N, C-alpha and C positions, 0 to 999 in steps of 0.2 A: 082899203085893196084883198080882201077875203080870198082866202082857196074856197073856189066852192064848189059842191058835186062833180056840175057841166060848168066846166070855163069859160068864160068869154071875153071878149079882150075888151080894154080899156087902152081908152081916145088917147093920144098924146097930149099931155099942157100945153098950152101956147104961152108966151113970155109974160103974159097978164097974170097966168094961172097959176107958176111956182116962180120963185125968188132964183132957182139953181137952175129951172129949169125941167128938169132932171124927169123922165114919164114915170119912172117906177120907182118917185117916193109921192104918199101920200102928200095934199096937201088942204088948208095948212099941216107943214110938219108936225104929229105928235110923236110921246112917247114913241116905241119901241119895243110892248112888253108879249110880243108872238111873234110867229114866222107868219110868213104870206107870200105869196104866188102873186107875182104882176105877169100881161100878157100887152104884146101889141098891137093892132090891130092884123087879123090875119090874112094873108095876099090870099091873092084868088088869079096869077097864073096859077096856068096848069104845072103836072106835073109829071114826076117824080121828085122830090125836094133830099138834098140833101141836108144835115143837121148838124151843128160842130155843139162840145160841151167844154165849158171850159169852171173854173173858181174863184173865187178871191177871198183870200182872210182866213184861212184856212189852218196857221200857224200863229198869230195875233194873238193877248189877248183882251184885249179889249173889241167891242162892237162885232158888230155880227159874218157868219161868214156867209158868200154869197155863189150863189149855183146861177152858172147864166147859159142859154142856147142862143143859139141861132139859125133862120135855117133857110132857104132858096132854091128858086128849082135852080135840076141841077142844068138847067140850059142856061142859066147864067151866071155858074160858075166863074167865066171868065173878067164879068161887068164887079163882080165881085172882086176876084182878086184885087183889080187896079184900082179902089177904095185905096187903100192902103192899112188892111187890116193886119196884125202883127200880133206876139205877147206882151198884154199891154202893158206887161213892168216894163218894158225896153221904150215904151211912149210916154211923153210930156202928158202932164193935166192935159196942157190944153191943146196938144194933140189926141189925145182918148175922147175929147170932146168936144173936139168936130166929127170923127167919126163915129161916136154917137146921132151927131142931126144925119150921118151919112147912112144909119144904119134906121133913121122913123124917116126917108128923103123919101124912097120909094116902096111904100107903101102894099103896091101892088107884085110888087116878089122878093121883100126882106122881110120878115117877123125876123120878133127876140124874145127871151121872155126873160126872166129873174126868178130866182125861187131863195128871200131873205127868210137863212136859219137867225132867229135873234140869241142874243147871250144868253137867255136867261133856259132858253130850249133845249141850245146844247151841251150846257149844264148841268140841265137836269138830267139830261142821256148819260151825262159821264160818266155823274154822282147816284145815281139807279144802279138799284141791283136786281137784277143784272145788268149791267151796265152796256150801255147804246152808243160802242166807241165811237170817232168821228170818221170811219170809215165807211160804219155802216148808216150814220146819219150823210155821208155822202152820196153812197149809193141810193139811199133813198129819194132822195132830193136829184139826183138827176134820173129814177125814173119817171117823178111824182112828173116830172117835166117834157121827159118824151109820151108818157101817156096822155096828156092833157094838149099835146101838139099834136097827137093822134086822132083826140074826142073832138078838134075842131075840123077834120076835115082832111088833115093834111095827109099828103099817100111821102111817107119816106122810103128813099131805098137804101142809104148809105149813110151811118150814123160814124163820127169822129170823133172821140176821146181826149182828154186830156187826165192823165190819172198819173199816181203813182202806183208802188208797188207788181209785183207780179198783174203783170194786164194780160197775162191772154188768159188770167182761168177769168181774172172782169170781162173782157169781152165773149169768155162763155158763156160765163150766168148772163150777160145779159141779150144773148144769142138766144137763148134757150127763155128769156120772158118776154122775148118780139124778136119772135121767128116772122123769116120774113123779111128781114131788114139786114143790110151786112154790116156790120162794127166792126173799126179799128180803133182798139186804142194804146196807146203810144205815149212816154214819156214827151214830154216839150211839142205834143201836136201842135197845141196854139202858135210854132216859131216853124211849121209848119203844112198848117191846112189854114188860108185865109178864113174858113168858115169858122175853126174852132178861134181865131187871132180874132175875131168879130165878136163871141162869147163873150172869151178873155176879156175885150172893151164894154162891153154892158154889165159884165159882174163885177168890173174892178172899179167904173165909176157910179156904177148903185152903193160899193159898199163906199166911197169914197167918201158920196156925199152924204154918207147917213153920218161917217164918222165926223166932218168937219162941223155940220150942222145939227148935229145931232142932239132931242130934245130929251133934258131930265126928266124920269115922270116925278123923279124924289124933290122937286123944288129948284130954289137959287144955288142950291148946292153950300146952305151955312152949314156947318157943324162946328158942335161943341166939345173941345177936348176935355178942359174943368170949366167947375162955376165957375161964371163972370167970362169965361174965354172961347173965343167962335173965329174962327177960318172959313175960308170957302175953297171948293176945289180949284188947282189951276187949272187957270183956261186950256193951257198949250196942252193937249192929248200926246203930240207924237205921231206915229204910224200906226200904231197900239202896240205892236213884236214888242217881246219881252228885254230884247237888246239892246233897242232904243232909248237914249239916256233922256231924253224928252219924256218918253212912255211911264220911265224908270222913277223922275222927280216925277210925275202927276200920282200913281201911285201910291208914292212916298207921302204924298204933301194932301191927298185924297182920299183914306183909310179912314174909317170913324173905330172910338176903343170899341165901342157896343157893337153897331150896327155894319160894321165892316166896310162895303164896297157900294156904294152907287150901283144899277141895273145893267150897268154899259160894261162892265167888267164880267167875265168869265170867269165867274167862280172854284172850274174845277179845271183849272191851271195852276201847276207848279209855283211860278213866278205867284201866285196870289195868294197860295194856300201861307208857302213862306216867309207874307210878307203879314197875313193877319196871326201868327203867330211871333213873328218880333212884337209888332205894332201895338194889336188889339188884347184883350184881355181874356185873359185865361180862362174855358171855359172846363169846369168839371159834369161829366155829365155820368148818369147815377146807374149804371152798370159797372164800372171802375170800380174794378175789384171786386164783381161778382162774378165769377167764368163760368157759372151756371150757364146766368142770362145771357153770357154773351153765345155762350156756343146754341142756345136755344135761337141762335139767330145769324149762327153763320152759313155759309152752302153748305150744302151738298155739294158728295162727288156721284162722277156716275153717271147713268140714266139722269139721276135727280139733281145735276147743277146747275146753278143757278139760283135750286129752291131754297130757302133756310127749310131747318130740320123741325121749327118748331111747324109750316106751314105744311109740310110733309104728314104731320100726324097729326093738324088741326084736318086735311084733308083741303085746304085753300087753294086755290089756282085763281092765274089774274085772268079780270075779264076780259084778257083779250085774247084768254083761247075758252074759253065759255062758247 
């Protein structure tokens, strides 16, 4: 399900197609090495439509962050409210699974999409210079989903976004990006607006399925501690949150002293950096003790902020700005 310039709906899988029967996961399940977008079949009922946005997996140290949207005609809002959608974190796993089935049960009136950000993409963005922080990655995912829903011919009149931080600034930014659409950006929007609750369910079920059925691109998890000694990664990942004892145990058992962690781990998280410092081999970089070399790659200030001194002196620019 790669992201394409012109998005095309992906039909739901049948029970025979997938053990987990989650339409937004590939079948057969393959390692998540890059981010992708999934779209349900496009609704055909006349608009205008309302759309909700929410995420799952912002804080965990393991697995993807998933942004979800759900949308339906404004005239269908009351029927959607009767389905039982709410903040997915307050619902049981079984209830969320049932609600995702409900999202798929009326394709004429209800559509949904998810943007799955791989752990590698999240970490690469946060560790690059200048960094693309998690807020910016979240904004990009939200804008991508809205643009692709519009590209499918859906007329959006109202969009409701669950967000953190200064919501008024974000709402103004989205309004400038999509003129003609009325944006409501609030904290806890998934508990206030059913369409956001539906998006929350789509995001949460997708992330949970990835975590529970994770396909390791590194293989069967056997790694060597010392000559003649080997062990496997722990099977119980936990929730993926740094505070979860099961996740903490998995991280401690799964670190390889030479290669670090498998790609399910977000290397930009402080929890991981500390674990590597404690459990992995020390690394000596060639620029250690060479102040002049270090200074050449420091970020400049003022108008050249985010651009290292060496790049400025050589008149180098990122291909993103050419």
